[in-house]
C-alpha positions, -999 to +999 in steps of 0.1 A: -626+659-154-616+624-141-631+595-158-626+575-126-650+592-103-676+619-103-703+615-129-693+579-137-697+565-102-732+551-106-723+537-140-692+520-126-713+501-100-739+490-125-714+479-151-693+459-127-723+442-112-734+432-147-701+420-161-682+405-132-705+379-115-677+355-107-639+354-106-624+349-141-658+355-158-653+372-192-659+409-190-685+425-212-667+451-233-682+481-250-695+475-285-669+488-310-681+496-345-663+477-372-657+497-404-651+484-439-617+500-445-593+479-466-560+492-479-538+478-507-501+476-497-480+466-527-507+440-538-516+428-502-551+437-490-550+447-454-582+453-433-583+482-409-618+479-393-611+503-364-596+531-385-622+555-371-606+553-337-577+573-351-599+604-351-589+631-325-609+626-293-611+664-290-632+666-322-649+632-326-680+626-304-680+589-314-644+584-302-651+604-271-680+581-262-659+550-269-632+563-245-658+570-218-673+535-222-639+518-221-628+538-191-660+529-173-654+492-177-617+495-168-622+515-136-651+494-125-628+464-127-598+481-110-619+495-081-630+460-070-594+448-065-592+444-027-555+454-025-559+486-045-561+511-016-532+495+003-510+496-029-518+532-036-511+542+000-477+524+001-468+538-033-476+573-021-455+568+010-425+557-011-430+585-036-431+611-008-394+619-006-375+650-013-360+649-048-334+672-064-320+676-099-282+677-104-271+714-098-259+735-127-235+764-122-239+793-146-227+828-143-216+824-106-250+811-096-264+775-090-297+763-105-315+732-096-351+718-093-366+703-061-398+684-054-409+681-018-422+646-025-458+649-037-458+682-056-473+677-091-443+695-107-408+702-095-399+738-085-369+756-100-345+773-075-313+794-076-287+802-050-255+822-050-235+797-029-239+760-023-246+765+014-267+797+007-304+803+010-323+790-021-348+812-039-377+801-060-374+810-096-403+791-112-431+771-096-450+753-123-475+741-096-490+776-098-496+774-135-527+752-135-551+738-109-546+702-120-508+703-123-508+695-160-488+725-172-451+717-169-417+732-173-404+715-204-369+730-209-346+759-200-315+778-210-295+802-189-275+831-203-238+829-197-238+856-171-267+840-152-288+870-157-316+856-179-335+823-179-354+812-210-378+784-203-403+762-221-439+756-210-459+725-221-496+719-215-513+685-209-482+666-219-481+680-254-448+682-274-456+717-284-439+743-262-442+780-256-409+797-244-407+827-221-379+847-205-373+856-168-349+882-153-331+860-127-322+888-103-356+905-102-379+875-109-395+897-135-410+882-167-397+900-197-428+895-218-410+875-245-431+847-258-421+822-286-446+797-300-447+766-322-415+751-308-411+714-306-381+690-305-358+719-298-339+738-271-323+772-271-287+785-271-277+820-259-252+842-276-222+852-254-235+888-249-267+876-234-288+897-258-306+868-274-306+832-283-310+808-312-339+784-314-358+762-339-395+763-347-422+750-371-447+770-390-480+775-372-501+745-380-537+745-391-561+741-361-572+706-373-536+694-375-521+708-343-521+676-324-523+649-351-506+663-382-470+657-394-444+683-386-424+696-415-403+727-425-384+734-392-366+768-393-337+782-373-342+817-358-324+842-336-345+860-310-333+893-295-347+900-260-375+924-258-387+920-293-418+902-307-414+868-322-425+882-356-393+902-357-370+873-351-342+868-376-345+837-398-310+822-397-315+790-418-342+770-435-343+744-462-377+743-480-361+720-505-358+695-477-389+699-455-380+668-435-348+684-421-345+697-386-319+719-369-303+719-335-281+749-329-254+754-303-232+785-296-196+775-287-185+783-252-162+810-264-192+826-281-176+828-316-192+799-334-227+787-341-226+750-347-258+735-363-265+697-364-290+689-392-311+658-386-338+639-405-350+612-381-342+596-348-309+581-359-278+600-347-268+608-383-261+645-389-249+670-414-229+698-397-229+735-405-212+764-387-211+801-388-186+826-375-206+849-352-178+874-350-185+883-387-219+900-390-223+889-426-208+854-424-227+827-442-234+792-430-206+769-440-209+731-446-185+710-425-201+675-428-222+672-460-238+638-456-261+620-431-239+589-428-227+592-391-231+609-358-212+641-351-221+655-316-203+688-308-182+685-277-164+718-276-137+737-294-103+752-293-107+783-315-114+770-351-108+733-340-140+716-333-143+684-312-170+658-321-181+625-306-186+603-336-192+568-348-174+574-381-151+544-384-160+536-348-194+520-342-189+522-304-179+558-306-147+579-304-137+616-300-121+634-330-109+670-338-118+688-370-098+719-379-123+741-398-093+756-417-084+721-430-117+702-429-108+674-452-112+639-436-076+631-441-068+659-417-091+648-390-074+639-357-084+612-333-084+624-297-099+595-278-100+562-297-128+537-298-129+514-267-145+481-260-173+500-241-199+521-258-192+559-257-225+577-250-214+613-246-185+636-241-183+671-225-154+695-220-155+705-183-126+718-162-103+716-193-109+678-193-130+657-216-156+639-195-164+607-214-195+587-204-193+550-213-215+520-209-200+487-199-227+460-202-253+488-196-236+501-165-221+536-164-184+542-165-169+577-166-134+585-177-114+618-178-090+628-206-067+657-212-075+679-242-048+660-262-065+626-253-042+615-225-061+594-200-063+610-166-085+588-144-118+570-139-145+585-118-152+559-091-189+551-088-206+534-058-216+502-077-238+488-105-259+518-116-264+549-136-246+582-132-259+614-149-248+650-149-212+661-153-222+695-169-201+726-167-178+750-185-142+745-195-131+769-168-149+752-140-131+733-112-162+714-101-191+694-116-220+674-102-234+640-109-262+618-095-259+581-091-288+556-086-297+520-092-328+498-090-327+495-052-304+525-045-321+559-042-304+588-060-274+605-044-259+637-058-221+642-056-199+672-060-169+662-080-136+682-076-120+681-111-086+691-096-083+665-069-106+638-083-126+636-051-163+630-049-183+642-019-219+636-011-240+667-018-275+654-013-288+619-006-324+610-011-342+595+019-368+570+009-389+551+034-374+516+027-342+497+034-320+493+003-299+467+021-329+442+019-324+439-019-297+429-043-291+436-080-276+410-102-266+410-138-269+378-159-264+370-196-286+347-216-287+334-252-313+347-276-329+327-304-299+331-327-273+326-299-266+363-293-256+370-257-280+395-240-275+411-206-303+413-180-305+429-146-324+411-118-335+429-086-351+410-057-351+406-020-319+389-007-322+352-001-350+348-027-357+311-034-356+301-071-386+277-068-405+290-099-432+307-078-420+343-077-442+370-093-418+387-118-421+419-138-399+419-170-393+453-185-378+461-220-374+487-247-351+477-274-350+507-298-337+540-311-302+535-298-315+542-263-298+522-235-319+510-205-296+513-175-302+508-137-321+537-122-343+542-091-381+545-092-405+543-062-429+521-082-402+494-085-395+494-048-433+490-042-432+459-065-401+445-047-418+450-013-448+430-026-424+400-031-419+407-068-388+402-089-379+431-112-360+422-144-347+445-172-335+429-204-310+450-225-323+441-259-309+447-294-321+479-310-310+498-279-277+517-273-260+494-249-232+483-272-230+509-300-243+511-335-239+474-344-262+464-315-286+492-324-289+483-361-293+446-353-327+455-339-341+478-366-361+476-398-358+441-413-341+429-381-367+442-357-378+406-349-345+402-331-357+425-304-388+404-298-368+372-299-344+387-273-374+396-250-390+362-254-357+345-246-354+366-215-388+353-203-378+318-211-346+322-192-365+334-161-388+304-163-360+279-170-338+292-141-366+290-116-372+327-110-408+324-120-434+305-142-456+318-171-487+324-150-466+345-126-447+365-152-457+399-163-441+421-190-440+459-193-429+485-218-438+520-229-437+537-263-414+516-284-415+493-254-453+493-257-448+480-292-425+453-278-451+441-253-478+441-279-457+421-304-445+394-280-478+389-262-494+382-296-466+360-307-463+340-274-495+345-254-490+314-234-457+326-220-471+355-199-496+359-171-501+397-175-491+424-199-487+462-195-482+479-229-480+516-224-485+544-250-473+519-276-468+521-314-493+494-324-502+500-360-469+496-378-483+504-412-496+539-405-474+552-376-455+575-400-486+594-409-490+612-375-470+639-356-435+626-349-441+592-366-422+601-397-389+603-377-393+567-366-388+552-400-350+552-392-357+524-367-389+508-381-387+513-419-419+522-437-449+504-452-443+526-483-413+503-490-424+469-503-397+449-485-401+468-452-438+465-454-435+427-453-415+429-421-438+454-405-469+436-414-455+404-400-452+417-364-475+448-363-494+440-331-528+454-343-527+436-376-514+404-360-544+403-337-568+407-366-549+382-388-544+354-362-581+353-350-594+344-316-568+331-290-565+330-253-545+361-245-530+370-211-545+396-188-537+430-204-540+466-192-533+489-221-525+525-210-525+557-231-536+593-228-562+612-247-538+641-256-507+622-264-493+639-295-461+618-297-476+583-301-512+593-309-537+573-288-554+558-319-526+532-317-537+520-283-574+525-291-573+502-322-551+476-305-575+474-275-605+471-297-590+443-317-577+426-285-611+426-269-627+412-301-601+384-304-599+374-267-610+338-265-601+334-228-614+348-196-585+370-187-594+408-187-581+429-216-587+465-207-576+500-217-570+528-192-571+562-209-557+592-189-571+627-195-551+658-200-519+639-203-495+632-231-467+607-238-453+609-202-432+640-199-446+666-175-473+642-161-483+654-126-472+633-097-508+626-087-516+612-121-484+591-121-492+576-087-528+568-096-518+551-129-490+531-114-511+520-085-537+507-109-511+488-129-497+472-098-531+463-085-539+448-119-507+426-116-515+416-081-550+405-091-540+386-122-508+370-110-527+358-079-503+375-055-506+376-018-492+408-004-468+404+026-480+420+059-463+453+067 
């Protein structure tokens, strides 16, 4: 059911007539019950009056009624914006282009996904030759009427005969995996449940694969409870999950998780053990040629990253930040595993090393130079071969393949450059265009610049700026500033139809590469975590101040946007500096920093945030927690805000956004609207149907147009 139309249509009209009599008149928000909950954190009493909004909307009638009432007010407001339909129509036109994933070659066949433009889910295809006739393998659009059941992962056996694939419903992190015979399109009947945060890895013989799973949760905890006690299993094709072989578990460490990978030669099972979101792993391995071989510890601490990049027999290659915060490639001989015997293959560079793969008997090393992709090739002994030349400032992804391959594929895009897929000849070093997206706009009308600005403590921070060529810096330009700043994740230039729509409306699109992200290695990441998290907010505020100072915009024309950890970012800075922004778009944000670790994946995030269970970290968290800052600071004039979340988000549970929105509506002293838009049958973002994406983004853009007082150029 859509909250937007249908049974709510009469209510929308009545509500809007009652609450919006004149422009800028304060909205009348739904009554939100205040509870008496007060918690004691290390001697500090902290009120949590909207604790009841944490309850699962699937089970709580009170929360469900609150969601319906909030959506009614929000959609009543959005549907009166005159430009809404034009924005949605143009966004749909821009979105309606043929999109392809980067092809993967396995077992002499190619696999890729394609979306004809407006399909809710992309379709998986296979073909025997690049110029051959493609054949549909999986069409997730047939799995549900509303497009909310999605393909969530896949793994292909080495001979290309079998495809294992994950299915996720309504955006949930929970996945059910199934198996398909590629040649006959026949489903084998295998079904594996209770998988989350995992992939699969086939054995060389194609008879089965390794995977990780959690115990079946209690019904009441399926979408809200913490996940513990991951176990590693082997599944043999054609057998029930109940017969799967338990390979490894650690009940003495219920917070450990396991990611298993079979080496390309099929002999070794390499297992990375993780505890949180930080790339800090223990490494175990097992000799699969010995039926009774036990797991062997290779790395016995959680101090550094060790990402498996391939092997030469018993010599394993790892991308690591051990004694190299920006990353390097090392070799560990399992016969002589002592650290004194480790060998450096590719040394640390000035740029941040993000990943390494062994393709075509070359190491393909993916670097970031000031948040822009650089790709370098090295011989197995570490000798530099060449750079892969890229078309400009942007992001290149792909470069998958086997050691015996002579080709690989990659896709390049930028803010105003639609994705182009290239075939790369590993022998000659030549890139040739394989597929180029055709989007209904002219990329030559826009330009991308990179600038550097000083944060509060003097740190130099990069920022990308995209706008129409010849833009006048007179301080009047509507500007959308985007940020993330967390979990070692770099934000790099990529293409999205929504950003083109914004640019066409005369907007400037800015992306600040904040500390906490992965743009410059571990030192940059750690400078934005735990007790240093305020650095991230200071970086974002400094970006906004730079845009105003340099004449790009002014506060009443400046909007900010972020999702997930970026939603936290927007929530924190809009509370700290409300006068600096004209509109705010916090999406699926982590807004209660004292309780995030009590739900679903939240316990993993303590690597970045710390925990309120720790007295020192509590002080830092309480100081910036957006929900608590609103309650603590009292009534203020806050900028126009559209909070977005989804009722079935089991990554960042919607209670975060519910509580934040309730507090913001109570504490709003100005006339700007502070609304929450709650999507139905959608999760944190992955697998969201195209139709829902377009509708949500169109609403966000219309909200910005209305509140930044934009006049849309004629088309």
